[in-house]
C-alpha positions, 0 to 999 in steps of 0.5 A: 429446505424449500427455496423462495424461488422453488415456493413462487414457481409452485404458486405461479404454476397453480395458474400458469400453464404456458410461459409462451407469453410470460415476463419475470423480471427478477433482482439480479442477473444471478437469480435468472440462472437458478430461475431456470434450473428450477422451471426445467425441474418442474416443468417436463416440457414447453416454452421457458418465459422470458426472464429479465433483471430489473435492469434490463426490463427498464432498459426495454421499457425506456429504449435508451442504452446504458452507458459505462462510466468513463463514457459518461465522464467525457460526455459530461466534461464537453457540456461542462466546457461548453457551459463554463467560462473558465472550466476546471482541467480534467483532472480537477473536474474529474475529483467531483463529477463522479459524485455530481453524476451519482447525485444525477442519477439518484434523482432521476430514479425517485422522479425528484423535480430537479428544478425544485430541489436545484432552487431549494439548494441555491436558496439555502446556500443564499440564506447561509450568506445572509447576515443582519449586518450585511456584510458575510466573511467568505473565503475564497474557498467557500465562495467556489463552493457556493458558486458550484452548488448554484451552477448545478441546475445549469449543468442537469437539463443540458446533460439529460438532453444531450444523452436523451439525443443520443438515446444513452444514458446513466441508470436514473435516465433509464428509470425517468424515461421508463416512467413516462413510457410505461403507459405506451409499453403496456399497451404494446404488450397488452397480452404479456403476463408480468411477475416481478419475483423477490424485490424489497426496496424500490426507488420511486421509479420502481414502485410506480412502474410496479404499480402500473404494471399491478393495475393493469391486471394480469400481473403478480409480485411476489415479495420474499420475506418471513412473517416473523419481520413483516407482522413485527415492527422489525427493521428488515420488512420497513419496505414491504410494510410500507408498500402493503399500507400505501399501494392501490393494489393491496386494497384488493389483492393479498402479499404473496409468500410470506414464509414462516422459516426464520423460526424453525431450529437453525444451528447459528454460531456467531464467532469473533476473531481477532483481524480480518485475515483471521475471520477469513482463514477460520472460514476456510477451516469451516469449509474444510469440513463440508463434503458438498458445496452445492448449497453453500455459499460464503457471503463476504460483507467487506467485498475487499477481503477477496484477494485473501479469501481466494487464498484460504480456500481448502484444497477440498473445494474443486469448483467455485463460483464467484459473483463480485468483482476483482478489484483491479487495484489489487491485480499484479498488472496494475503495479506495472501499469502504475511503474510506467506511469512513475517512469516518466512522472518522476522523469518530469519531477526531477527535471530530467526530460531533455536528457530522456534519463530515469530514477534508478528506483523507477527503472529497477521497479519496473525490471523486477516486476513480475511480468518484465522480470519473466521475459528478460530471464533464460536459464543462462543469464539473469540480465535484470540482476547483473543490470541492478548489480551495475547500477549499485556499482557505478552508484548511478542515480539516474539511468539513460536511455542508452544504458537501458538499451545495453541491457536489452541488447541480448534479448529477443528482438521482439522483446528489445523493440517493445520494452525498448519503446517504453523508455523512448520519448512519446510525442502525444498521450496517443502515442504513450497509450499506444506503448501501453497496448504494444507491451499488454500484447507482448506479455500475453504471449507467456501467461497463464489463463487468468493473468490473460484475463487481467491483461485483457481488462486493461487492454480494453481500458487503454483501448477505451481511453486511447479512443475517447482521447482522440475523439475529445483530447481532454488528457492534456498532459501525463500526469492528468492521465495518472491521476485518471488512471488512478481514480478510475482504478479505485472503482474498477473490477475485473467480473469472474465468469463461473458455472453458478450452479457447481460448487461454492458459492462466493458472493457479496450481500447484494448477490444473495437477493432470491437465493437460498443456502442451507449453509451460510458463512457471513464474514466481516459483520461489523457495524461500520461493514453491516450496515455500512457507515452512515458517511454519504458522498453527495453534494445534496445535505441530509435535510434536503434529502428528507425534505424531498424523500430521497434516501438516506443512510436510515434507509440503507440501514433497512435495506442492509437489515433485509438482506440480512435476515432475509439470507438467514430465513430458510438456511439451516446451518449459519456461521457469522463471523466478525472482527474483535479487534478495535481500531481508531474506528471502533470497527472491533464492535460486532453488526447491531443485526447480530445483536438482534438475532442473538435477542430472536434466537436464543439458542446461539453458540458464541465463540471466540477464536484465535490462531494457534500461538506456537511458542517458539524458544529463540535460539541464538545463533551459534557457529562451531569453529571447525578446521576450515574456520580455524584455518581462516583465523589463521590467515587472519592472525597474519593479516592482522586484527584492526581495532574496529575488528576486534571492537565488532567481535566484542559487540557481536562474534557472528558479525566478525564471523561474517565480516572476517571468516566469510568475508561477506561484504554488505550489499551494495546499493546506488548511494543516493543520499551521501551515506554517513560512512562516505560523510567520513571518508571525505573528512578523514582525507580531507584533513590528511592531504591538508596536514601531510605537507607539515609532517615534521613541522610546527603549525602557525597561524599562517599555514592554518589559514592557507589550509582554510583556503584550500579546504573546500576545493579538497572536500569537493575532490573527495566527494568526488572520488567517494560519492561516484556519479553523485550530485552534490549541488542540490537537496539533501546531498548539498546539505550534507557537502556543507556539513562536510565543509563545515566540519572540517572548517570548524576544526582548522578554526579550532587549530587557528585558535591553538597556534594563535596563542604563542605559548603553544607549539603544536608540531605534526608527526604523523597522519593516516599512519599504518602501525602494526604490531605482533602479540604472542599469547600462551596457548597460541602457537602462532604470533597475532598481528595487530594493524590499524591506521591511526588519523594523526599523531602530534606534539603539543607543548611536550605531550605526545598526542595519538588523535582519532577523528570521528564524525559521529558524536563522541562524548568524555564518559565514552572514554573514561576507563576505570577499569577492565573488567567489561569491555563488551559493553558498546560504551566501552568500545571507542575507548578500547579503540583509541588505547589500541591505537597507543598499543600499536603506536608504542610497540611499533616505535618502540616508544620509551614513555619519557615524553607524556602520552595521551590518547583520544578523539576529536568528536566533529559533533563535539568539537566545542569540547575540544581533544577528548582524551582517554580518562582513567579516574573516576573522579571527575574534577581530577582526570588521570590522562596519562598513558604509562607502560603499566596501564598499556600491559594491563590493557594488553593482558584484558585484549590477549584474553579475548583473543585468546577466546577468539582462538579458542576452538572450544568457544563457539561464535555465539550471538550475544542475548541482548542484542539490540537488533 
């Protein structure tokens, strides 16, 4: 394969023997390296020509220094503030200013008469407002938008003049000024021979500059295009056909270096893959088969997939050169910086600035960040883990600076100082930036080379922000700085520096200009990515762009078409991958360029690939009962099995094993919002405290009224005990506190209603009473203790009631027990618990069943249904709520069967197959 660069240099060498006064102008920086390498191979001795990319050439002609986007924005805001009487804040301004600067840049690159286009835009807005009746309804938003578009013509000339005076600017200004100065430049460099190599779509300024240079004589332009696209009506040849037709230069000269290699036989595979990750992983598999990567390129149409790509490259690649930026937003250091911003934005939002307290999640996020965590850990101490455990144990929603100082007490002085300053209140935005710079300085000491690159990039960004802030003072508060930093980070990249002539080349589509590779792997060739979607980020409407000859999505499509087909011209092995998965935007459609290629090349291999799916049989968790487990079970039989533990076993034996044998507790976490079990505990204990003084007494209306007076105070008391350090005065917690109050008050009102009727006699016999009994089971050598705490036992009109309080929803259906065939089903578990309490009560009290006995639940979410009793009847109209000796004996036999199962060494603890979660 002879590359375009090689062909072009061969042609130049026919007429040029010395490069002493020769200038090569190329589209990209990357191309310069390859041209130099080819020249070294073709000429033995002599001077190399001066080689510039197009931006460097324009800079040389215009004598204007390019300035970066951050500085440009600050300069623009200073101009904007001088013009506007009531200017936007800097963060608001930056949200639209980037787009305005893009538009200014485009207008200048295409040498548009800005006065004419701005007047045109203004007139369009005025026409929109015109109506026959003379009344046009416009909202404040529309009014603002029209006013804004009318003011663009004020900003541009002042800003242009300001930049020109400083001899700095964006690309467009460089182009406009170069167009003005090209004649002077050519006069100064009259003996110089200029070669333009490998260009395609030119803006108006480039067209003007190139024609001026070519008309001057002694210069050449070499296009990189195949005859197949030039001589047909193909989109890829749109621009070069236009220049051949319109340029005066081509009235006397021929078009240089039209290739004929596209029609040669090629191995082309079009591969559909489900999801982006599958594409990238398959690209790695293709690369694994290559022995040498010196003539291989992995081209990424979607550059955001670079992080996945770098993690998917095969091990046989020992050198890699990346020609695209790694997005700063994907760098680990970014999460650390955002976590610092979050500390203070949350503090301000939650109004904790005065006390200098921080929201616990933000503090944990900061300390658990990999970079910080590494600093605070040694062989003996895991400071951060202990600190997080302490936060959970003490239920601290907000962490004071003193608590953080306690954590840092054990650290090295340098670490303590740098991290401590992060949590210190800052007096100005400069102070805050300085604190971050100090932290970066600390982190750089214990990092890998790659991490140093990350940190250095952030160090330069924050140093620049600090200097600009000191000069302009536009960041009035941290919120403005945080918003600006977020906008900035979304577009900024970390540039890689590698050896372009070695190993695998990983690049974006634009970087492929002028370069040729034998093996090309092209990923993400989907419609909407290649070409990019027609959505334009501009304040200039589509029809105005067309009227003034500005590029629209149609021109951009032609540019992408050129890059795609040019890349394939000289390649021998081409692998084109696309995502087959459809989403709401229809991205599962392969690019129109791929469809065109399939029509041009009939022998393309088509493939659809998918990841290997390994069928994995789900094995249910199973624990064999060995001696140590059986020992724990024996201890449990002495301590006692509670009704809730028993129903836990029926629900999931593995959960029972973890809770009662391994004694694993649920992970402690900060209870920021009152948990449901805390709400239940508060309601239970409030009722216990209210009813305990009246055990053994009959209740009356006056007694319950007194309870109502005390209820709210007791609810608050028990919240303080069980919701440690929690705030129940605002937000969700206040609502939950009110729910607890309502539960208690609604219950007391129902009680009041009950005892207000003179026919009703209600006597409290016990509250929160601990009951226990032992049962013997055939086949088990030792007795099994069952114990539980009954919420309440009372006597209503001669009938004994065993009552369980539930803050959740319970219905009558949950307490219907017709038979004991399948107690494992969750719907029976509430009934089992209640019957177990009845069993405990009758056995521990030697109950004789002479008095009627019922058992049931008060559901606080279903209080209007009153007391829900166990019901043994299948007939809805004739409930059977009476608990008898026979029914309890029958129930006990069923319970013994399950306890026997627990204590049978031959039956393992097995996870149920139908477990929901």
